[in-house]
PyMOL commands that place a pseudoatom at each C-alpha (Angstrom):
pseudoatom trace, name=CA, resn=GLU, resi=1, chain=A, elem=C, hetatm=0, pos=[0.000, 0.000, 0.000]
pseudoatom trace, name=CA, resn=ALA, resi=2, chain=A, elem=C, hetatm=0, pos=[2.827, 2.413, 0.848]
pseudoatom trace, name=CA, resn=LEU, resi=3, chain=A, elem=C, hetatm=0, pos=[4.378, 1.841, -2.549]
pseudoatom trace, name=CA, resn=ALA, resi=4, chain=A, elem=C, hetatm=0, pos=[1.071, 2.484, -4.316]
pseudoatom trace, name=CA, resn=SER, resi=5, chain=A, elem=C, hetatm=0, pos=[0.927, 5.913, -2.695]
pseudoatom trace, name=CA, resn=VAL, resi=6, chain=A, elem=C, hetatm=0, pos=[4.328, 6.900, -4.117]
pseudoatom trace, name=CA, resn=PRO, resi=7, chain=A, elem=C, hetatm=0, pos=[4.081, 7.837, -7.793]
pseudoatom trace, name=CA, resn=PRO, resi=8, chain=A, elem=C, hetatm=0, pos=[6.774, 6.997, -10.353]
pseudoatom trace, name=CA, resn=GLY, resi=9, chain=A, elem=C, hetatm=0, pos=[9.460, 9.662, -10.256]
pseudoatom trace, name=CA, resn=HIS, resi=10, chain=A, elem=C, hetatm=0, pos=[9.012, 10.386, -6.541]
pseudoatom trace, name=CA, resn=THR, resi=11, chain=A, elem=C, hetatm=0, pos=[12.341, 10.660, -4.701]
pseudoatom trace, name=CA, resn=ASP, resi=12, chain=A, elem=C, hetatm=0, pos=[11.449, 7.922, -2.187]
pseudoatom trace, name=CA, resn=ARG, resi=13, chain=A, elem=C, hetatm=0, pos=[10.143, 5.355, -4.672]
pseudoatom trace, name=CA, resn=ALA, resi=14, chain=A, elem=C, hetatm=0, pos=[13.523, 3.616, -5.089]
pseudoatom trace, name=CA, resn=LEU, resi=15, chain=A, elem=C, hetatm=0, pos=[13.895, 3.344, -1.315]
pseudoatom trace, name=CA, resn=TYR, resi=16, chain=A, elem=C, hetatm=0, pos=[10.442, 1.826, -0.871]
pseudoatom trace, name=CA, resn=LEU, resi=17, chain=A, elem=C, hetatm=0, pos=[11.039, -0.653, -3.677]
pseudoatom trace, name=CA, resn=ASP, resi=18, chain=A, elem=C, hetatm=0, pos=[14.368, -1.704, -2.164]
pseudoatom trace, name=CA, resn=ASN, resi=19, chain=A, elem=C, hetatm=0, pos=[12.734, -2.101, 1.264]
pseudoatom trace, name=CA, resn=LEU, resi=20, chain=A, elem=C, hetatm=0, pos=[9.975, -4.186, -0.314]
pseudoatom trace, name=CA, resn=GLY, resi=21, chain=A, elem=C, hetatm=0, pos=[12.645, -6.344, -1.943]
pseudoatom trace, name=CA, resn=GLY, resi=22, chain=A, elem=C, hetatm=0, pos=[14.296, -6.858, 1.433]
pseudoatom trace, name=CA, resn=GLN, resi=23, chain=A, elem=C, hetatm=0, pos=[11.039, -7.884, 3.082]
pseudoatom trace, name=CA, resn=LEU, resi=24, chain=A, elem=C, hetatm=0, pos=[10.255, -10.312, 0.272]
pseudoatom trace, name=CA, resn=GLN, resi=25, chain=A, elem=C, hetatm=0, pos=[13.743, -11.788, 0.597]
pseudoatom trace, name=CA, resn=ALA, resi=26, chain=A, elem=C, hetatm=0, pos=[13.173, -12.217, 4.342]
pseudoatom trace, name=CA, resn=LEU, resi=27, chain=A, elem=C, hetatm=0, pos=[9.896, -13.988, 3.587]
pseudoatom trace, name=CA, resn=PHE, resi=28, chain=A, elem=C, hetatm=0, pos=[11.765, -16.343, 1.243]
pseudoatom trace, name=CA, resn=ARG, resi=29, chain=A, elem=C, hetatm=0, pos=[14.308, -17.119, 4.004]
pseudoatom trace, name=CA, resn=LYS, resi=30, chain=A, elem=C, hetatm=0, pos=[11.465, -17.879, 6.391]
pseudoatom trace, name=CA, resn=THR, resi=31, chain=A, elem=C, hetatm=0, pos=[9.309, -19.994, 4.065]
pseudoatom trace, name=CA, resn=GLY, resi=32, chain=A, elem=C, hetatm=0, pos=[11.708, -21.301, 1.418]
pseudoatom trace, name=CA, resn=GLU, resi=33, chain=A, elem=C, hetatm=0, pos=[9.091, -20.437, -1.206]
pseudoatom trace, name=CA, resn=MET, resi=34, chain=A, elem=C, hetatm=0, pos=[10.555, -19.199, -4.498]
pseudoatom trace, name=CA, resn=ALA, resi=35, chain=A, elem=C, hetatm=0, pos=[7.773, -16.723, -5.373]
pseudoatom trace, name=CA, resn=PRO, resi=36, chain=A, elem=C, hetatm=0, pos=[8.805, -14.100, -2.785]
pseudoatom trace, name=CA, resn=LEU, resi=37, chain=A, elem=C, hetatm=0, pos=[12.421, -14.373, -3.930]
pseudoatom trace, name=CA, resn=ARG, resi=38, chain=A, elem=C, hetatm=0, pos=[11.412, -13.804, -7.549]
pseudoatom trace, name=CA, resn=GLU, resi=39, chain=A, elem=C, hetatm=0, pos=[9.281, -10.846, -6.449]
pseudoatom trace, name=CA, resn=SER, resi=40, chain=A, elem=C, hetatm=0, pos=[12.247, -9.518, -4.474]
pseudoatom trace, name=CA, resn=VAL, resi=41, chain=A, elem=C, hetatm=0, pos=[14.379, -9.509, -7.622]
pseudoatom trace, name=CA, resn=LEU, resi=42, chain=A, elem=C, hetatm=0, pos=[11.628, -7.654, -9.496]
pseudoatom trace, name=CA, resn=ALA, resi=43, chain=A, elem=C, hetatm=0, pos=[11.232, -5.048, -6.733]
pseudoatom trace, name=CA, resn=ARG, resi=44, chain=A, elem=C, hetatm=0, pos=[14.973, -4.526, -6.519]
pseudoatom trace, name=CA, resn=THR, resi=45, chain=A, elem=C, hetatm=0, pos=[15.288, -4.259, -10.294]
pseudoatom trace, name=CA, resn=GLU, resi=46, chain=A, elem=C, hetatm=0, pos=[12.609, -1.545, -10.220]
pseudoatom trace, name=CA, resn=SER, resi=47, chain=A, elem=C, hetatm=0, pos=[14.431, 0.123, -7.333]
pseudoatom trace, name=CA, resn=VAL, resi=48, chain=A, elem=C, hetatm=0, pos=[17.621, 0.458, -9.365]
pseudoatom trace, name=CA, resn=ALA, resi=49, chain=A, elem=C, hetatm=0, pos=[15.644, 1.706, -12.361]
pseudoatom trace, name=CA, resn=ALA, resi=50, chain=A, elem=C, hetatm=0, pos=[13.938, 4.327, -10.171]
pseudoatom trace, name=CA, resn=CYS, resi=51, chain=A, elem=C, hetatm=0, pos=[17.206, 5.542, -8.661]
pseudoatom trace, name=CA, resn=PRO, resi=52, chain=A, elem=C, hetatm=0, pos=[18.993, 8.200, -10.711]
pseudoatom trace, name=CA, resn=GLU, resi=53, chain=A, elem=C, hetatm=0, pos=[22.675, 7.953, -11.598]
pseudoatom trace, name=CA, resn=GLY, resi=54, chain=A, elem=C, hetatm=0, pos=[24.761, 9.683, -8.959]
pseudoatom trace, name=CA, resn=HIS, resi=55, chain=A, elem=C, hetatm=0, pos=[22.227, 9.126, -6.158]
pseudoatom trace, name=CA, resn=PRO, resi=56, chain=A, elem=C, hetatm=0, pos=[24.003, 8.277, -2.877]
pseudoatom trace, name=CA, resn=ASN, resi=57, chain=A, elem=C, hetatm=0, pos=[21.955, 5.072, -2.398]
pseudoatom trace, name=CA, resn=ARG, resi=58, chain=A, elem=C, hetatm=0, pos=[22.429, 3.712, -5.924]
pseudoatom trace, name=CA, resn=ALA, resi=59, chain=A, elem=C, hetatm=0, pos=[25.377, 1.494, -4.981]
pseudoatom trace, name=CA, resn=GLU, resi=60, chain=A, elem=C, hetatm=0, pos=[23.389, -0.041, -2.124]
pseudoatom trace, name=CA, resn=TYR, resi=61, chain=A, elem=C, hetatm=0, pos=[20.407, -0.764, -4.366]
pseudoatom trace, name=CA, resn=LEU, resi=62, chain=A, elem=C, hetatm=0, pos=[22.676, -2.314, -7.010]
pseudoatom trace, name=CA, resn=SER, resi=63, chain=A, elem=C, hetatm=0, pos=[24.392, -4.431, -4.372]
pseudoatom trace, name=CA, resn=ASN, resi=64, chain=A, elem=C, hetatm=0, pos=[21.060, -5.601, -2.968]
pseudoatom trace, name=CA, resn=LEU, resi=65, chain=A, elem=C, hetatm=0, pos=[19.861, -6.485, -6.470]
pseudoatom trace, name=CA, resn=GLY, resi=66, chain=A, elem=C, hetatm=0, pos=[23.069, -8.414, -7.150]
pseudoatom trace, name=CA, resn=GLY, resi=67, chain=A, elem=C, hetatm=0, pos=[22.685, -10.345, -3.913]
pseudoatom trace, name=CA, resn=ALA, resi=68, chain=A, elem=C, hetatm=0, pos=[19.054, -11.197, -4.607]
pseudoatom trace, name=CA, resn=LEU, resi=69, chain=A, elem=C, hetatm=0, pos=[19.929, -12.398, -8.121]
pseudoatom trace, name=CA, resn=LEU, resi=70, chain=A, elem=C, hetatm=0, pos=[22.688, -14.626, -6.739]
pseudoatom trace, name=CA, resn=ILE, resi=71, chain=A, elem=C, hetatm=0, pos=[20.400, -16.169, -4.148]
pseudoatom trace, name=CA, resn=LEU, resi=72, chain=A, elem=C, hetatm=0, pos=[17.800, -16.805, -6.841]
pseudoatom trace, name=CA, resn=TYR, resi=73, chain=A, elem=C, hetatm=0, pos=[20.510, -18.334, -9.060]
pseudoatom trace, name=CA, resn=TRP, resi=74, chain=A, elem=C, hetatm=0, pos=[21.836, -20.640, -6.313]
pseudoatom trace, name=CA, resn=ARG, resi=75, chain=A, elem=C, hetatm=0, pos=[18.364, -21.716, -5.198]
pseudoatom trace, name=CA, resn=SER, resi=76, chain=A, elem=C, hetatm=0, pos=[17.196, -22.279, -8.794]
pseudoatom trace, name=CA, resn=GLU, resi=77, chain=A, elem=C, hetatm=0, pos=[20.293, -24.339, -9.488]
pseudoatom trace, name=CA, resn=GLU, resi=78, chain=A, elem=C, hetatm=0, pos=[19.659, -26.444, -6.363]
pseudoatom trace, name=CA, resn=ILE, resi=79, chain=A, elem=C, hetatm=0, pos=[16.179, -27.393, -7.524]
pseudoatom trace, name=CA, resn=GLY, resi=80, chain=A, elem=C, hetatm=0, pos=[17.339, -28.088, -11.072]
pseudoatom trace, name=CA, resn=THR, resi=81, chain=A, elem=C, hetatm=0, pos=[15.799, -25.166, -12.913]
pseudoatom trace, name=CA, resn=GLU, resi=82, chain=A, elem=C, hetatm=0, pos=[17.136, -24.874, -16.459]
pseudoatom trace, name=CA, resn=GLY, resi=83, chain=A, elem=C, hetatm=0, pos=[18.581, -21.712, -17.957]
pseudoatom trace, name=CA, resn=VAL, resi=84, chain=A, elem=C, hetatm=0, pos=[19.494, -19.911, -14.739]
pseudoatom trace, name=CA, resn=THR, resi=85, chain=A, elem=C, hetatm=0, pos=[22.984, -18.821, -15.812]
pseudoatom trace, name=CA, resn=GLU, resi=86, chain=A, elem=C, hetatm=0, pos=[21.507, -15.473, -16.912]
pseudoatom trace, name=CA, resn=LEU, resi=87, chain=A, elem=C, hetatm=0, pos=[20.620, -14.805, -13.267]
pseudoatom trace, name=CA, resn=LEU, resi=88, chain=A, elem=C, hetatm=0, pos=[24.269, -15.278, -12.342]
pseudoatom trace, name=CA, resn=ASP, resi=89, chain=A, elem=C, hetatm=0, pos=[25.442, -13.039, -15.194]
pseudoatom trace, name=CA, resn=ASP, resi=90, chain=A, elem=C, hetatm=0, pos=[22.984, -10.328, -14.174]
pseudoatom trace, name=CA, resn=GLY, resi=91, chain=A, elem=C, hetatm=0, pos=[23.990, -10.638, -10.516]
pseudoatom trace, name=CA, resn=VAL, resi=92, chain=A, elem=C, hetatm=0, pos=[27.674, -10.264, -11.368]
pseudoatom trace, name=CA, resn=GLN, resi=93, chain=A, elem=C, hetatm=0, pos=[26.921, -7.210, -13.501]
pseudoatom trace, name=CA, resn=ALA, resi=94, chain=A, elem=C, hetatm=0, pos=[24.851, -5.578, -10.758]
pseudoatom trace, name=CA, resn=LEU, resi=95, chain=A, elem=C, hetatm=0, pos=[27.674, -6.167, -8.276]
pseudoatom trace, name=CA, resn=ARG, resi=96, chain=A, elem=C, hetatm=0, pos=[30.266, -4.813, -10.715]
pseudoatom trace, name=CA, resn=ASN, resi=97, chain=A, elem=C, hetatm=0, pos=[28.113, -1.710, -11.120]
pseudoatom trace, name=CA, resn=ALA, resi=98, chain=A, elem=C, hetatm=0, pos=[27.731, -1.393, -7.336]
pseudoatom trace, name=CA, resn=VAL, resi=99, chain=A, elem=C, hetatm=0, pos=[31.504, -1.477, -6.847]
pseudoatom trace, name=CA, resn=ALA, resi=100, chain=A, elem=C, hetatm=0, pos=[32.015, 0.976, -9.709]
pseudoatom trace, name=CA, resn=VAL, resi=101, chain=A, elem=C, hetatm=0, pos=[29.805, 3.621, -8.094]
pseudoatom trace, name=CA, resn=THR, resi=102, chain=A, elem=C, hetatm=0, pos=[31.108, 3.081, -4.542]
pseudoatom trace, name=CA, resn=THR, resi=103, chain=A, elem=C, hetatm=0, pos=[33.795, 5.526, -3.489]
pseudoatom trace, name=CA, resn=ALA, resi=104, chain=A, elem=C, hetatm=0, pos=[37.129, 4.151, -2.265]
pseudoatom trace, name=CA, resn=ASP, resi=105, chain=A, elem=C, hetatm=0, pos=[36.501, 5.439, 1.275]
pseudoatom trace, name=CA, resn=HIS, resi=106, chain=A, elem=C, hetatm=0, pos=[32.921, 4.167, 1.586]
pseudoatom trace, name=CA, resn=PRO, resi=107, chain=A, elem=C, hetatm=0, pos=[32.483, 1.773, 4.547]
pseudoatom trace, name=CA, resn=GLY, resi=108, chain=A, elem=C, hetatm=0, pos=[30.494, -0.658, 2.375]
pseudoatom trace, name=CA, resn=ARG, resi=109, chain=A, elem=C, hetatm=0, pos=[33.135, -0.965, -0.339]
pseudoatom trace, name=CA, resn=ALA, resi=110, chain=A, elem=C, hetatm=0, pos=[34.959, -3.936, 1.184]
pseudoatom trace, name=CA, resn=GLY, resi=111, chain=A, elem=C, hetatm=0, pos=[31.748, -5.924, 1.510]
pseudoatom trace, name=CA, resn=ARG, resi=112, chain=A, elem=C, hetatm=0, pos=[30.713, -5.124, -2.033]
pseudoatom trace, name=CA, resn=LEU, resi=113, chain=A, elem=C, hetatm=0, pos=[34.119, -6.168, -3.356]
pseudoatom trace, name=CA, resn=ASN, resi=114, chain=A, elem=C, hetatm=0, pos=[33.910, -9.422, -1.403]
pseudoatom trace, name=CA, resn=ASN, resi=115, chain=A, elem=C, hetatm=0, pos=[30.421, -10.149, -2.717]
pseudoatom trace, name=CA, resn=LEU, resi=116, chain=A, elem=C, hetatm=0, pos=[31.609, -9.439, -6.254]
pseudoatom trace, name=CA, resn=GLY, resi=117, chain=A, elem=C, hetatm=0, pos=[34.523, -11.841, -5.771]
pseudoatom trace, name=CA, resn=VAL, resi=118, chain=A, elem=C, hetatm=0, pos=[32.224, -14.600, -4.516]
pseudoatom trace, name=CA, resn=ALA, resi=119, chain=A, elem=C, hetatm=0, pos=[29.860, -14.037, -7.449]
pseudoatom trace, name=CA, resn=LEU, resi=120, chain=A, elem=C, hetatm=0, pos=[32.741, -14.111, -9.936]
pseudoatom trace, name=CA, resn=HIS, resi=121, chain=A, elem=C, hetatm=0, pos=[33.961, -17.368, -8.412]
pseudoatom trace, name=CA, resn=ALA, resi=122, chain=A, elem=C, hetatm=0, pos=[30.490, -18.812, -8.948]
pseudoatom trace, name=CA, resn=LEU, resi=123, chain=A, elem=C, hetatm=0, pos=[30.584, -17.557, -12.537]
pseudoatom trace, name=CA, resn=TYR, resi=124, chain=A, elem=C, hetatm=0, pos=[33.968, -19.231, -13.011]
pseudoatom trace, name=CA, resn=GLU, resi=125, chain=A, elem=C, hetatm=0, pos=[32.402, -22.531, -11.953]
pseudoatom trace, name=CA, resn=VAL, resi=126, chain=A, elem=C, hetatm=0, pos=[30.025, -22.094, -14.890]
pseudoatom trace, name=CA, resn=ASN, resi=127, chain=A, elem=C, hetatm=0, pos=[32.298, -20.648, -17.579]
pseudoatom trace, name=CA, resn=SER, resi=128, chain=A, elem=C, hetatm=0, pos=[35.711, -22.128, -16.566]
pseudoatom trace, name=CA, resn=GLN, resi=129, chain=A, elem=C, hetatm=0, pos=[37.445, -18.956, -17.789]
pseudoatom trace, name=CA, resn=ALA, resi=130, chain=A, elem=C, hetatm=0, pos=[40.697, -18.288, -15.929]
pseudoatom trace, name=CA, resn=GLU, resi=131, chain=A, elem=C, hetatm=0, pos=[40.268, -14.515, -16.240]
pseudoatom trace, name=CA, resn=THR, resi=132, chain=A, elem=C, hetatm=0, pos=[36.968, -14.728, -14.357]
pseudoatom trace, name=CA, resn=LEU, resi=133, chain=A, elem=C, hetatm=0, pos=[38.697, -16.509, -11.479]
pseudoatom trace, name=CA, resn=ALA, resi=134, chain=A, elem=C, hetatm=0, pos=[41.575, -14.006, -11.560]
pseudoatom trace, name=CA, resn=GLU, resi=135, chain=A, elem=C, hetatm=0, pos=[39.061, -11.146, -11.365]
pseudoatom trace, name=CA, resn=ALA, resi=136, chain=A, elem=C, hetatm=0, pos=[37.394, -12.885, -8.416]
pseudoatom trace, name=CA, resn=ALA, resi=137, chain=A, elem=C, hetatm=0, pos=[40.699, -13.185, -6.570]
pseudoatom trace, name=CA, resn=GLN, resi=138, chain=A, elem=C, hetatm=0, pos=[41.545, -9.545, -7.275]
pseudoatom trace, name=CA, resn=ALA, resi=139, chain=A, elem=C, hetatm=0, pos=[38.176, -8.320, -5.995]
pseudoatom trace, name=CA, resn=ILE, resi=140, chain=A, elem=C, hetatm=0, pos=[38.538, -10.335, -2.785]
pseudoatom trace, name=CA, resn=ARG, resi=141, chain=A, elem=C, hetatm=0, pos=[42.134, -9.138, -2.306]
pseudoatom trace, name=CA, resn=GLU, resi=142, chain=A, elem=C, hetatm=0, pos=[40.899, -5.550, -2.591]
pseudoatom trace, name=CA, resn=ALA, resi=143, chain=A, elem=C, hetatm=0, pos=[38.133, -6.357, -0.109]
pseudoatom trace, name=CA, resn=ILE, resi=144, chain=A, elem=C, hetatm=0, pos=[40.683, -7.708, 2.370]
pseudoatom trace, name=CA, resn=ALA, resi=145, chain=A, elem=C, hetatm=0, pos=[42.935, -4.684, 1.895]
pseudoatom trace, name=CA, resn=ALA, resi=146, chain=A, elem=C, hetatm=0, pos=[39.968, -2.417, 2.678]
pseudoatom trace, name=CA, resn=THR, resi=147, chain=A, elem=C, hetatm=0, pos=[38.939, -4.428, 5.762]
pseudoatom trace, name=CA, resn=PRO, resi=148, chain=A, elem=C, hetatm=0, pos=[40.318, -3.367, 9.166]
pseudoatom trace, name=CA, resn=THR, resi=149, chain=A, elem=C, hetatm=0, pos=[42.296, -6.109, 10.927]
pseudoatom trace, name=CA, resn=ASP, resi=150, chain=A, elem=C, hetatm=0, pos=[39.800, -6.219, 13.812]
pseudoatom trace, name=CA, resn=HIS, resi=151, chain=A, elem=C, hetatm=0, pos=[36.704, -6.397, 11.578]
pseudoatom trace, name=CA, resn=THR, resi=152, chain=A, elem=C, hetatm=0, pos=[34.397, -9.361, 12.182]
pseudoatom trace, name=CA, resn=ASP, resi=153, chain=A, elem=C, hetatm=0, pos=[34.206, -10.147, 8.436]
pseudoatom trace, name=CA, resn=LEU, resi=154, chain=A, elem=C, hetatm=0, pos=[37.966, -10.376, 7.864]
pseudoatom trace, name=CA, resn=ALA, resi=155, chain=A, elem=C, hetatm=0, pos=[38.163, -14.126, 8.534]
pseudoatom trace, name=CA, resn=SER, resi=156, chain=A, elem=C, hetatm=0, pos=[35.326, -14.835, 6.117]
pseudoatom trace, name=CA, resn=ARG, resi=157, chain=A, elem=C, hetatm=0, pos=[36.959, -12.721, 3.411]
pseudoatom trace, name=CA, resn=LEU, resi=158, chain=A, elem=C, hetatm=0, pos=[40.294, -14.459, 3.926]
pseudoatom trace, name=CA, resn=ASN, resi=159, chain=A, elem=C, hetatm=0, pos=[38.501, -17.791, 3.643]
pseudoatom trace, name=CA, resn=ASN, resi=160, chain=A, elem=C, hetatm=0, pos=[36.848, -16.655, 0.397]
pseudoatom trace, name=CA, resn=LEU, resi=161, chain=A, elem=C, hetatm=0, pos=[40.262, -15.705, -0.988]
pseudoatom trace, name=CA, resn=GLY, resi=162, chain=A, elem=C, hetatm=0, pos=[41.684, -19.073, 0.013]
pseudoatom trace, name=CA, resn=THR, resi=163, chain=A, elem=C, hetatm=0, pos=[38.819, -20.902, -1.682]
pseudoatom trace, name=CA, resn=THR, resi=164, chain=A, elem=C, hetatm=0, pos=[39.306, -18.843, -4.816]
pseudoatom trace, name=CA, resn=LEU, resi=165, chain=A, elem=C, hetatm=0, pos=[43.077, -19.332, -4.903]
pseudoatom trace, name=CA, resn=ARG, resi=166, chain=A, elem=C, hetatm=0, pos=[42.649, -23.068, -4.381]
pseudoatom trace, name=CA, resn=ALA, resi=167, chain=A, elem=C, hetatm=0, pos=[40.509, -23.177, -7.539]
pseudoatom trace, name=CA, resn=MET, resi=168, chain=A, elem=C, hetatm=0, pos=[43.356, -21.629, -9.544]
for i in range(1, 168): cmd.bond("trace and resi %d" % i, "trace and resi %d" % (i + 1))
show_as sticks, trace
zoom trace
C-alpha cells in the first residue's frame, strides 16, 4: 500500500522498492518459497531503475539487487531449474556496477568487493574462464585490503580468498 501511494518519479520510490525487496527476501528465508524471492528480484530491479545515476543510495540498491539475483541463481540451481545462468550473469553485472559507483573510502566498499569476488567465483564454476577466477581473486584481495584487521568479516573474506586461490 505504501508503494502504491508513491508515484513513479518520486524521490522515495527507489527506497520503498528496495525495502519491499528486502522484506520479500526475508519472507523467502522464512518460508523457502521461491515466489517471494522472484518478487524480491523484481522489486529490486525496479528500485535500481527508479534511482537516478549519482544518487548516494544507488550502490546499495545495485548491491542488494546483485545479492538477490545470486540467491535466486543458487536456489534455482539447487532445484534443477534450467537456464538460470543469466541470473548469475545479471547478478555479477549488478555487483560490478555497485563497486564501480562506490567511493574508495565508503564503509560498504569492502563488503561489495567481497560479494563481487564470490559471485565471480560462482561464474567461473560455470564458464571455466581463468580470467573470471583471476578477477574474483583480485576483488577479494581488494576487499581484504579495505577491511580493518579487527573487523568481524575479515576471517570470512580471507577464507573466500583461500577458496578462490585453491581453484586456480
